[in-house]
OpenMM code with the backbone's topology and positions (N, CA, C; nanometers):
from openmm import Vec3, app, unit

residues = "MET ASP GLU ARG ASP VAL ARG ILE LEU LYS ALA ILE ALA ASP LEU GLY THR GLY SER PRO GLU THR LEU HIS GLU ALA THR ASP ILE PRO VAL SER THR ILE HIS TYR ARG LEU ASN ASN LEU ARG GLU ALA GLY VAL ILE GLU ASN ASP LEU TYR ASP PHE ASP LEU ASP GLU LEU GLY LEU GLY VAL THR VAL LEU VAL GLU VAL LEU ALA ASP TYR SER GLY HIS HIS GLU ALA VAL ALA ASP GLU ILE GLN ASP ILE GLU GLY VAL THR HIS LEU PHE SER THR MET GLY GLU THR ASP PHE VAL ALA VAL ALA HIS LEU PRO GLY ASP GLU THR VAL GLY ASP LEU LEU ARG ASP PHE GLU GLU VAL SER GLU ILE GLU ARG THR ASN SER THR TYR VAL ILE ASP THR LEU TYR GLU ASP ASP ARG ALA VAL SER SER TYR SER LEU GLU SER LEU VAL ALA HIS LEU ALA ASP GLU".split()
positions = [
    Vec3(1.8164, -0.8150, -0.4628),
    Vec3(1.7188, -0.7651, -0.3758),
    Vec3(1.7847, -0.8384, -0.2014),
    Vec3(1.8254, -0.7580, -0.0978),
    Vec3(1.9027, -0.8755, 0.0169),
    Vec3(1.8108, -0.8269, 0.1200),
    Vec3(1.9132, -0.8740, 0.2843),
    Vec3(1.7518, -0.8386, 0.3404),
    Vec3(1.8107, -0.7029, 0.4029),
    Vec3(1.8863, -0.6219, 0.3107),
    Vec3(1.9291, -0.4615, 0.4255),
    Vec3(1.8333, -0.3761, 0.2828),
    Vec3(1.8755, -0.4331, 0.1752),
    Vec3(1.7151, -0.3265, 0.0601),
    Vec3(1.5782, -0.3314, 0.1519),
    Vec3(1.5413, -0.4247, 0.1791),
    Vec3(1.4143, -0.4629, 0.2011),
    Vec3(1.4466, -0.3811, 0.3594),
    Vec3(1.5190, -0.3881, 0.4510),
    Vec3(1.4761, -0.3233, 0.5442),
    Vec3(1.5113, -0.1885, 0.5197),
    Vec3(1.5634, -0.1384, 0.4712),
    Vec3(1.5581, 0.0052, 0.3853),
    Vec3(1.4484, 0.0782, 0.2451),
    Vec3(1.3970, -0.0127, 0.2483),
    Vec3(1.2782, 0.0314, 0.1320),
    Vec3(1.1577, 0.0158, 0.2362),
    Vec3(1.1582, -0.0939, 0.3784),
    Vec3(1.0799, -0.0867, 0.4929),
    Vec3(1.1372, 0.0531, 0.5762),
    Vec3(1.1657, 0.0934, 0.5613),
    Vec3(1.1959, 0.2601, 0.6637),
    Vec3(1.1725, 0.3332, 0.5800),
    Vec3(1.1552, 0.3304, 0.4376),
    Vec3(1.1255, 0.4650, 0.4078),
    Vec3(0.9899, 0.4706, 0.3821),
    Vec3(0.9422, 0.3266, 0.3680),
    Vec3(0.7533, 0.3661, 0.3573),
    Vec3(0.7180, 0.3509, 0.4940),
    Vec3(0.7881, 0.3526, 0.6006),
    Vec3(0.7546, 0.3774, 0.7655),
    Vec3(0.7554, 0.4994, 0.7615),
    Vec3(0.8647, 0.5427, 0.7811),
    Vec3(0.8951, 0.6983, 0.7721),
    Vec3(0.8635, 0.8464, 0.6618),
    Vec3(0.8067, 0.7432, 0.5558),
    Vec3(0.7758, 0.8603, 0.4963),
    Vec3(0.9627, 1.0018, 0.3941),
    Vec3(1.0056, 0.9484, 0.3876),
    Vec3(1.1707, 1.0018, 0.3800),
    Vec3(1.2352, 0.9148, 0.3079),
    Vec3(1.3504, 0.9345, 0.2286),
    Vec3(1.4390, 0.8508, 0.1820),
    Vec3(1.5514, 0.9293, 0.1952),
    Vec3(1.5662, 1.0072, 0.2779),
    Vec3(1.6968, 1.0585, 0.3492),
    Vec3(1.7701, 0.9271, 0.3481),
    Vec3(1.9179, 0.8990, 0.3549),
    Vec3(1.9984, 0.8460, 0.3733),
    Vec3(2.0145, 0.8875, 0.5600),
    Vec3(2.0224, 0.9886, 0.6002),
    Vec3(2.0415, 0.9999, 0.7078),
    Vec3(1.9706, 0.9534, 0.8486),
    Vec3(1.8196, 0.9794, 0.8285),
    Vec3(1.6951, 0.9325, 0.8782),
    Vec3(1.6759, 0.7911, 0.8631),
    Vec3(1.7746, 0.7206, 0.7577),
    Vec3(1.7589, 0.5740, 0.6929),
    Vec3(1.8771, 0.5225, 0.8246),
    Vec3(1.9090, 0.5738, 0.8360),
    Vec3(2.0559, 0.4981, 0.9380),
    Vec3(2.0217, 0.4530, 1.0143),
    Vec3(1.9425, 0.6365, 1.1059),
    Vec3(1.9188, 0.5954, 1.2462),
    Vec3(1.8006, 0.5314, 1.2553),
    Vec3(1.7075, 0.5058, 1.1853),
    Vec3(1.6006, 0.3969, 1.1889),
    Vec3(1.6726, 0.2237, 1.1458),
    Vec3(1.7727, 0.1890, 1.1079),
    Vec3(1.8168, 0.0613, 1.0588),
    Vec3(1.9186, 0.0517, 1.1002),
    Vec3(2.0476, 0.1569, 1.1504),
    Vec3(2.1480, 0.1233, 1.1842),
    Vec3(2.2838, 0.1088, 0.9930),
    Vec3(2.2074, 0.1370, 0.9285),
    Vec3(2.2884, 0.0323, 0.8100),
    Vec3(2.4067, 0.2317, 0.7491),
    Vec3(2.5041, 0.1884, 0.7927),
    Vec3(2.6029, 0.2950, 0.7498),
    Vec3(2.5263, 0.3860, 0.6425),
    Vec3(2.5398, 0.4994, 0.6424),
    Vec3(2.5276, 0.6231, 0.5209),
    Vec3(2.5236, 0.5790, 0.4332),
    Vec3(2.7168, 0.6058, 0.4353),
    Vec3(2.7734, 0.5427, 0.2885),
    Vec3(2.6315, 0.4060, 0.2315),
    Vec3(2.6154, 0.3396, 0.2837),
    Vec3(2.5709, 0.2211, 0.2570),
    Vec3(2.4961, 0.2147, 0.1838),
    Vec3(2.3275, 0.3096, 0.2511),
    Vec3(2.2360, 0.2882, 0.1781),
    Vec3(2.2310, 0.4178, 0.0797),
    Vec3(2.3404, 0.5267, 0.0797),
    Vec3(2.3818, 0.5927, -0.0788),
    Vec3(2.3530, 0.5025, -0.1787),
    Vec3(2.4571, 0.4116, -0.1573),
    Vec3(2.4726, 0.2922, -0.2891),
    Vec3(2.3794, 0.1582, -0.3170),
    Vec3(2.3154, 0.1829, -0.2201),
    Vec3(2.1609, 0.0914, -0.2117),
    Vec3(2.0491, 0.2101, -0.2815),
    Vec3(2.0622, 0.2840, -0.2102),
    Vec3(1.9453, 0.3230, -0.3100),
    Vec3(1.9828, 0.3622, -0.4618),
    Vec3(2.1025, 0.3582, -0.4515),
    Vec3(2.1299, 0.3987, -0.6815),
    Vec3(2.0909, 0.3089, -0.6974),
    Vec3(2.0778, 0.1781, -0.6943),
    Vec3(2.0764, 0.0163, -0.6566),
    Vec3(2.0008, 0.0230, -0.6834),
    Vec3(1.9063, 0.0820, -0.6191),
    Vec3(1.7368, 0.0292, -0.6049),
    Vec3(1.6866, 0.1133, -0.6969),
    Vec3(1.6962, 0.1992, -0.7708),
    Vec3(1.7166, 0.2906, -0.8391),
    Vec3(1.6937, 0.2358, -0.9726),
    Vec3(1.8046, 0.1923, -0.9695),
    Vec3(1.8331, 0.1385, -1.1466),
    Vec3(1.8302, 0.0336, -1.1434),
    Vec3(1.7706, -0.0486, -1.0705),
    Vec3(1.6744, -0.1707, -1.0837),
    Vec3(1.4978, -0.1391, -1.0693),
    Vec3(1.4953, -0.0138, -1.0808),
    Vec3(1.3414, -0.0024, -1.1133),
    Vec3(1.2386, 0.0315, -0.9998),
    Vec3(1.2898, -0.0051, -0.9020),
    Vec3(1.1925, -0.0571, -0.7387),
    Vec3(1.2068, 0.1073, -0.6868),
    Vec3(1.2666, 0.1518, -0.7251),
    Vec3(1.2292, 0.3322, -0.6782),
    Vec3(1.2035, 0.3860, -0.8208),
    Vec3(1.1507, 0.4768, -0.7702),
    Vec3(1.0665, 0.4881, -0.9098),
    Vec3(1.0917, 0.6474, -0.9622),
    Vec3(1.1379, 0.7321, -0.8830),
    Vec3(1.1624, 0.8937, -0.8540),
    Vec3(1.2189, 0.9372, -0.7211),
    Vec3(1.2121, 1.1064, -0.7225),
    Vec3(1.2937, 1.1418, -0.6023),
    Vec3(1.1961, 1.1214, -0.5007),
    Vec3(1.0386, 1.1098, -0.5324),
    Vec3(0.9642, 1.1006, -0.4158),
    Vec3(0.9498, 0.9396, -0.3659),
    Vec3(1.0431, 0.9056, -0.3731),
    Vec3(1.0789, 0.7589, -0.2889),
    Vec3(0.9157, 0.6230, -0.3557),
    Vec3(0.8526, 0.6417, -0.4733),
    Vec3(0.7755, 0.5735, -0.4871),
    Vec3(0.8303, 0.4701, -0.5128),
    Vec3(0.7689, 0.3223, -0.4738),
    Vec3(0.8020, 0.1786, -0.5219),
    Vec3(0.7072, 0.1842, -0.6937),
    Vec3(0.7557, 0.1171, -0.7117),
    Vec3(0.7092, 0.0113, -0.7870),
    Vec3(0.6829, -0.1316, -0.7632),
    Vec3(0.5495, -0.1723, -0.7622),
    Vec3(0.5620, -0.2491, -0.6508),
    Vec3(0.5748, -0.4421, -0.7426),
    Vec3(0.6131, -0.3807, -0.8434),
    Vec3(0.6251, -0.5270, -0.9885),
    Vec3(0.7348, -0.5612, -0.9652),
    Vec3(0.8393, -0.4463, -0.9975),
    Vec3(0.9655, -0.4769, -0.9100),
    Vec3(0.9937, -0.5060, -0.7877),
    Vec3(0.9430, -0.4684, -0.6835),
    Vec3(0.9706, -0.5012, -0.5472),
    Vec3(0.9039, -0.6390, -0.5250),
    Vec3(0.7910, -0.6502, -0.5656),
    Vec3(0.7996, -0.8322, -0.5594),
    Vec3(0.6892, -0.8229, -0.5090),
    Vec3(0.5651, -0.7133, -0.4766),
    Vec3(0.4397, -0.7491, -0.4400),
    Vec3(0.3786, -0.6848, -0.5391),
    Vec3(0.3670, -0.8281, -0.6820),
    Vec3(0.2766, -0.7339, -0.7638),
    Vec3(0.1379, -0.8399, -0.8114),
    Vec3(0.0977, -0.8923, -0.7335),
    Vec3(-0.0242, -0.9861, -0.7448),
    Vec3(-0.1207, -0.8676, -0.6568),
    Vec3(-0.1829, -0.8070, -0.6945),
    Vec3(-0.2969, -0.6875, -0.6463),
    Vec3(-0.4919, -0.7955, -0.6230),
    Vec3(-0.4745, -0.7428, -0.5045),
    Vec3(-0.6804, -0.8108, -0.4905),
    Vec3(-0.7537, -0.7347, -0.4498),
    Vec3(-0.8424, -0.6782, -0.4800),
    Vec3(-0.9489, -0.6673, -0.4567),
    Vec3(-1.0863, -0.6971, -0.3342),
    Vec3(-1.0811, -0.6636, -0.2785),
    Vec3(-1.1683, -0.7591, -0.1436),
    Vec3(-1.3049, -0.6802, -0.1197),
    Vec3(-1.4364, -0.7175, -0.1255),
    Vec3(-1.5475, -0.6410, -0.0740),
    Vec3(-1.5650, -0.7356, 0.0408),
    Vec3(-1.6088, -0.6424, 0.1928),
    Vec3(-1.6501, -0.6832, 0.2782),
    Vec3(-1.7638, -0.6543, 0.2766),
    Vec3(-1.8608, -0.7202, 0.3406),
    Vec3(-1.9983, -0.7548, 0.4141),
    Vec3(-2.0375, -0.7547, 0.6058),
    Vec3(-2.0481, -0.6662, 0.6325),
    Vec3(-1.9858, -0.7489, 0.8188),
    Vec3(-2.1025, -0.6941, 0.8105),
    Vec3(-2.0745, -0.7776, 0.9571),
    Vec3(-2.2167, -0.7925, 1.0557),
    Vec3(-2.1627, -0.6857, 1.2206),
    Vec3(-2.1311, -0.6110, 1.2636),
    Vec3(-2.0809, -0.5536, 1.3397),
    Vec3(-2.2117, -0.4678, 1.4723),
    Vec3(-2.1891, -0.5300, 1.5752),
    Vec3(-2.2552, -0.3218, 1.6664),
    Vec3(-2.2390, -0.3023, 1.7241),
    Vec3(-2.0894, -0.3049, 1.6924),
    Vec3(-2.0154, -0.1607, 1.7692),
    Vec3(-1.9986, -0.0983, 1.6852),
    Vec3(-1.8323, -0.0500, 1.6984),
    Vec3(-1.8020, 0.0850, 1.6083),
    Vec3(-1.7795, 0.0794, 1.4988),
    Vec3(-1.7772, 0.0908, 1.3680),
    Vec3(-1.7774, 0.0452, 1.2713),
    Vec3(-1.6030, 0.0991, 1.2100),
    Vec3(-1.5469, 0.2018, 1.3090),
    Vec3(-1.4023, 0.1447, 1.3210),
    Vec3(-1.3230, 0.0630, 1.4023),
    Vec3(-1.3737, -0.0410, 1.4848),
    Vec3(-1.3108, -0.0939, 1.5018),
    Vec3(-1.2802, -0.2234, 1.3893),
    Vec3(-1.4118, -0.2445, 1.3407),
    Vec3(-1.4004, -0.3156, 1.2111),
    Vec3(-1.3000, -0.2973, 1.1422),
    Vec3(-1.3190, -0.2053, 1.0966),
    Vec3(-1.2049, -0.1074, 1.0277),
    Vec3(-1.0562, -0.1210, 1.0697),
    Vec3(-1.0378, -0.1168, 1.1940),
    Vec3(-0.8605, -0.1391, 1.2249),
    Vec3(-0.8599, -0.2389, 1.1981),
    Vec3(-0.9321, -0.3711, 1.2422),
    Vec3(-0.8869, -0.5229, 1.1963),
    Vec3(-0.8256, -0.5276, 1.0821),
    Vec3(-0.9325, -0.4707, 1.0207),
    Vec3(-0.8955, -0.4941, 0.8604),
    Vec3(-0.7412, -0.4987, 0.7940),
    Vec3(-0.7367, -0.2981, 0.8277),
    Vec3(-0.6370, -0.2420, 0.8566),
    Vec3(-0.5284, -0.3565, 0.8675),
    Vec3(-0.5096, -0.3967, 0.9881),
    Vec3(-0.3810, -0.4728, 1.0472),
    Vec3(-0.3364, -0.6709, 0.9567),
    Vec3(-0.4708, -0.6458, 0.8623),
    Vec3(-0.4315, -0.7487, 0.7971),
    Vec3(-0.3061, -0.7298, 0.6942),
    Vec3(-0.1976, -0.8304, 0.7153),
    Vec3(-0.1308, -0.7843, 0.6066),
    Vec3(-0.1424, -0.7747, 0.5025),
    Vec3(-0.0642, -0.7058, 0.4127),
    Vec3(-0.1075, -0.7123, 0.2727),
    Vec3(-0.1839, -0.5960, 0.2326),
    Vec3(-0.3114, -0.5064, 0.2940),
    Vec3(-0.4058, -0.4051, 0.2799),
    Vec3(-0.3091, -0.2673, 0.2404),
    Vec3(-0.3510, -0.2979, 0.1528),
    Vec3(-0.2976, -0.0959, 0.1428),
    Vec3(-0.3861, -0.0029, 0.1421),
    Vec3(-0.4433, -0.0022, 0.0913),
    Vec3(-0.5920, 0.0761, 0.0925),
    Vec3(-0.7227, 0.0568, 0.1917),
    Vec3(-0.7992, 0.1023, 0.2464),
    Vec3(-0.8804, 0.0837, 0.2780),
    Vec3(-1.0009, 0.1683, 0.2871),
    Vec3(-1.1660, 0.1414, 0.1828),
    Vec3(-1.2012, 0.2769, 0.2073),
    Vec3(-1.3425, 0.1775, 0.2639),
    Vec3(-1.4343, 0.3053, 0.3453),
    Vec3(-1.5792, 0.2319, 0.4042),
    Vec3(-1.6530, 0.3466, 0.2848),
    Vec3(-1.7314, 0.2000, 0.2565),
    Vec3(-1.8449, 0.2258, 0.1376),
    Vec3(-2.0164, 0.2138, 0.2012),
    Vec3(-2.0871, 0.2556, 0.0798),
    Vec3(-2.1771, 0.2703, 0.1083),
    Vec3(-2.2868, 0.1594, -0.0208),
    Vec3(-2.3794, 0.1210, 0.0710),
    Vec3(-2.4075, -0.0002, -0.0297),
    Vec3(-2.4646, -0.1205, 0.0126),
    Vec3(-2.3837, -0.2501, -0.0540),
    Vec3(-2.3529, -0.3634, -0.0407),
    Vec3(-2.2967, -0.4110, 0.0626),
    Vec3(-2.1383, -0.3566, 0.0255),
    Vec3(-2.0404, -0.3894, 0.0639),
    Vec3(-2.0398, -0.2607, 0.1964),
    Vec3(-1.9602, -0.3394, 0.2842),
    Vec3(-1.9135, -0.2370, 0.3925),
    Vec3(-1.8211, -0.1952, 0.3842),
    Vec3(-1.7195, -0.2365, 0.3325),
    Vec3(-1.5555, -0.2050, 0.2846),
    Vec3(-1.5317, -0.2410, 0.2000),
    Vec3(-1.4155, -0.1934, 0.1362),
    Vec3(-1.3573, -0.2624, 0.0220),
    Vec3(-1.1837, -0.2160, 0.0908),
    Vec3(-1.1168, -0.3206, 0.0756),
    Vec3(-0.9545, -0.3682, 0.0987),
    Vec3(-0.8742, -0.3470, -0.0592),
    Vec3(-0.7973, -0.2766, -0.0480),
    Vec3(-0.6504, -0.3577, -0.1640),
    Vec3(-0.5707, -0.4000, -0.1026),
    Vec3(-0.5397, -0.5171, -0.1115),
    Vec3(-0.3964, -0.5702, -0.1055),
    Vec3(-0.3252, -0.5821, -0.1894),
    Vec3(-0.1947, -0.6030, -0.1769),
    Vec3(-0.1070, -0.5953, -0.2922),
    Vec3(0.0149, -0.7356, -0.2092),
    Vec3(0.0286, -0.8478, -0.3073),
    Vec3(0.0797, -0.9300, -0.2154),
    Vec3(0.2130, -0.9951, -0.2929),
    Vec3(0.2817, -1.0990, -0.2551),
    Vec3(0.4017, -1.1039, -0.2960),
    Vec3(0.4439, -1.2187, -0.3981),
    Vec3(0.2729, -1.2922, -0.4121),
    Vec3(0.2067, -1.4304, -0.5125),
    Vec3(0.1359, -1.4682, -0.4795),
    Vec3(0.0747, -1.5165, -0.6099),
    Vec3(-0.0995, -1.6133, -0.6183),
    Vec3(-0.0655, -1.6423, -0.4461),
    Vec3(0.0316, -1.7599, -0.4908),
    Vec3(0.0555, -1.8500, -0.3549),
    Vec3(-0.0367, -1.7659, -0.1611),
    Vec3(-0.0207, -1.6598, -0.2127),
    Vec3(-0.0321, -1.5649, -0.0607),
    Vec3(-0.1993, -1.5120, -0.0777),
    Vec3(-0.2543, -1.5528, -0.1861),
    Vec3(-0.3721, -1.5221, -0.1924),
    Vec3(-0.4890, -1.6080, -0.0944),
    Vec3(-0.4343, -1.7096, -0.0794),
    Vec3(-0.5308, -1.8032, -0.0140),
    Vec3(-0.5168, -1.7370, 0.1768),
    Vec3(-0.4052, -1.7091, 0.1826),
    Vec3(-0.3549, -1.6695, 0.3415),
    Vec3(-0.4652, -1.5751, 0.3337),
    Vec3(-0.5042, -1.4422, 0.2688),
    Vec3(-0.4876, -1.3135, 0.2456),
    Vec3(-0.6272, -1.3172, 0.2848),
    Vec3(-0.7345, -1.4513, 0.2273),
    Vec3(-0.8509, -1.4409, 0.2568),
    Vec3(-0.8859, -1.5511, 0.3787),
    Vec3(-0.8155, -1.5755, 0.4229),
    Vec3(-0.8155, -1.6741, 0.5737),
    Vec3(-0.7941, -1.5755, 0.6825),
    Vec3(-0.7046, -1.4746, 0.6354),
    Vec3(-0.7007, -1.3548, 0.7263),
    Vec3(-0.8221, -1.2273, 0.7380),
    Vec3(-0.8937, -1.1939, 0.6579),
    Vec3(-0.9817, -1.1897, 0.6308),
    Vec3(-1.1303, -1.2398, 0.7128),
    Vec3(-1.1063, -1.4410, 0.7174),
    Vec3(-1.1792, -1.4703, 0.7758),
    Vec3(-1.2024, -1.5411, 0.9355),
    Vec3(-1.0391, -1.4367, 1.0285),
    Vec3(-1.0338, -1.4854, 1.0902),
    Vec3(-1.1006, -1.3800, 1.2393),
    Vec3(-1.1645, -1.2476, 1.1018),
    Vec3(-1.2347, -1.1450, 1.1912),
    Vec3(-1.3609, -1.1531, 1.2141),
    Vec3(-1.3850, -1.1259, 1.3129),
    Vec3(-1.5391, -1.2263, 1.3427),
    Vec3(-1.7031, -1.2123, 1.2823),
    Vec3(-1.6337, -1.0298, 1.2690),
    Vec3(-1.7450, -0.9004, 1.1941),
    Vec3(-1.7538, -0.9745, 1.1267),
    Vec3(-1.6963, -1.0244, 1.0205),
    Vec3(-1.6853, -0.9945, 0.8894),
    Vec3(-1.7854, -1.1169, 0.8119),
    Vec3(-1.8922, -1.1243, 0.8290),
    Vec3(-1.9581, -1.2216, 0.7530),
    Vec3(-1.9474, -1.2709, 0.5670),
    Vec3(-1.8820, -1.1852, 0.5000),
    Vec3(-1.9002, -1.2111, 0.3553),
    Vec3(-1.7671, -1.1346, 0.2601),
    Vec3(-1.7198, -1.2092, 0.2056),
    Vec3(-1.5876, -1.1330, 0.1484),
    Vec3(-1.6597, -1.1553, -0.0033),
    Vec3(-1.6350, -1.1089, -0.0784),
    Vec3(-1.6134, -1.0799, -0.3036),
    Vec3(-1.4868, -1.0422, -0.3075),
    Vec3(-1.3531, -1.1634, -0.3485),
    Vec3(-1.2262, -1.1306, -0.4439),
    Vec3(-1.2547, -1.1088, -0.5523),
    Vec3(-1.1589, -1.0234, -0.5794),
    Vec3(-1.1840, -1.0089, -0.7168),
    Vec3(-1.0550, -0.9642, -0.7679),
    Vec3(-0.9137, -1.0817, -0.8914),
    Vec3(-0.7916, -1.0658, -0.8596),
    Vec3(-0.7713, -1.0118, -0.9885),
    Vec3(-0.6660, -0.8826, -0.9742),
    Vec3(-0.5980, -0.7935, -1.0517),
    Vec3(-0.5634, -0.8347, -1.1562),
    Vec3(-0.6048, -0.9131, -1.3200),
    Vec3(-0.4878, -0.9322, -1.4000),
    Vec3(-0.3804, -0.8112, -1.4426),
    Vec3(-0.4046, -0.7219, -1.4964),
    Vec3(-0.3309, -0.5916, -1.4802),
    Vec3(-0.3961, -0.4706, -1.4784),
    Vec3(-0.2730, -0.3875, -1.4078),
    Vec3(-0.3002, -0.2653, -1.3173),
    Vec3(-0.2625, -0.1642, -1.4852),
    Vec3(-0.4319, -0.1038, -1.4990),
    Vec3(-0.3749, 0.0147, -1.6287),
    Vec3(-0.3665, 0.1378, -1.6435),
    Vec3(-0.4104, 0.1878, -1.4414),
    Vec3(-0.3503, 0.3343, -1.4768),
    Vec3(-0.3490, 0.3315, -1.3010),
    Vec3(-0.2617, 0.4323, -1.2502),
    Vec3(-0.2712, 0.3972, -1.1408),
    Vec3(-0.1832, 0.5294, -1.0935),
    Vec3(-0.2518, 0.6087, -0.9926),
    Vec3(-0.1892, 0.7534, -0.9870),
    Vec3(-0.2103, 0.7716, -0.8226),
    Vec3(-0.1157, 0.7184, -0.7179),
    Vec3(-0.1368, 0.7983, -0.5978),
    Vec3(-0.1648, 0.9144, -0.5496),
    Vec3(-0.0870, 1.0119, -0.6206),
    Vec3(-0.1353, 1.1502, -0.6165),
    Vec3(-0.2173, 1.1833, -0.6720),
    Vec3(-0.3433, 1.2003, -0.6304),
    Vec3(-0.5307, 1.2096, -0.7147),
    Vec3(-0.4116, 1.3629, -0.7818),
    Vec3(-0.3735, 1.4408, -0.7721),
    Vec3(-0.4091, 1.6245, -0.7725),
    Vec3(-0.3367, 1.5526, -0.9684),
    Vec3(-0.2510, 1.4942, -0.9916),
    Vec3(-0.2144, 1.5333, -1.1262),
    Vec3(-0.3723, 1.4414, -1.1843),
    Vec3(-0.4961, 1.3969, -1.2101),
    Vec3(-0.5908, 1.3562, -1.2124),
    Vec3(-0.6560, 1.4988, -1.3164),
    Vec3(-0.6038, 1.6137, -1.2576),
    Vec3(-0.6799, 1.7592, -1.2713),
    Vec3(-0.6486, 1.8010, -1.3509),
    Vec3(-0.7403, 1.8795, -1.4731),
    Vec3(-0.6024, 1.9901, -1.4916),
    Vec3(-0.5967, 2.1093, -1.3873),
    Vec3(-0.4981, 2.1711, -1.3860),
    Vec3(-0.4796, 2.3054, -1.2833),
    Vec3(-0.6137, 2.4119, -1.2802),
    Vec3(-0.6729, 2.3793, -1.3826),
    Vec3(-0.7681, 2.4894, -1.4006),
    Vec3(-0.9377, 2.4854, -1.2964),
    Vec3(-0.9088, 2.3005, -1.3110),
    Vec3(-0.9782, 2.2669, -1.2100),
    Vec3(-1.0086, 2.2920, -1.0877),
    Vec3(-0.8000, 2.2362, -1.0643),
    Vec3(-0.7867, 2.2980, -0.9279),
    Vec3(-0.8504, 2.3784, -0.8463),
    Vec3(-0.8044, 2.5014, -0.9395),
    Vec3(-0.7694, 2.5944, -0.8872),
    Vec3(-0.9430, 2.7069, -0.8805),
    Vec3(-0.9910, 2.6125, -0.9623),
    Vec3(-1.1751, 2.6371, -0.9371),
    Vec3(-1.2385, 2.5662, -0.8036),
    Vec3(-1.1812, 2.4592, -0.7728),
    Vec3(-1.2451, 2.3987, -0.6907),
    Vec3(-1.2172, 2.3909, -0.5949),
    Vec3(-1.0325, 2.4569, -0.5266),
    Vec3(-0.9485, 2.4322, -0.4210),
    Vec3(-0.8875, 2.5440, -0.3700),
    Vec3(-0.8515, 2.6936, -0.4519),
    Vec3(-0.7852, 2.7953, -0.4090),
    Vec3(-0.9244, 2.8747, -0.3622),
    Vec3(-0.8720, 2.9706, -0.2136),
    Vec3(-0.9174, 3.0212, -0.1446),
    Vec3(-0.8657, 3.1862, -0.3026),
    Vec3(-1.0522, 3.2158, -0.2519),
    Vec3(-1.0199, 3.3500, -0.3091),
    Vec3(-0.9848, 3.4619, -0.2923),
] * unit.nanometer
topology = app.Topology()
chain = topology.addChain("A")
for resn in residues:
    res = topology.addResidue(resn, chain)
    for name in ("N", "CA", "C"):
        topology.addAtom(name, app.Element.getBySymbol(name[0]), res)
């Protein structure tokens, strides 16, 4: 994988599409080159399917860290959330009830970047304490929550009668 592949993958993530024409407009990489590289990225397992989901291990972002955040803020909850969301590597951020105020999920390129991530959390002045958990292995992951339900449950809960 080279810089062009990374630029294509970043454009897919930012734009939410794998359309070669749209990717060309965003990257100035020729459409024919984009087709070729998308095929290579599929064969390498980086792009998993026609929805352009990425295999983060194959991509090189295989280290997952969960960070629980206890914050002390007098302003808006959203302001702290915005700062956390801007931390490089954070892919999910949840506002929680209980002892912690937020739970963040980060995907990192290697073990050596975990310290950088935690230092970035320390730079947010409202954060009092973090508790981080290094994920050893992902046993199950489904970003499309709909697939974890039976059709009957979905119809019962979501369909207008």
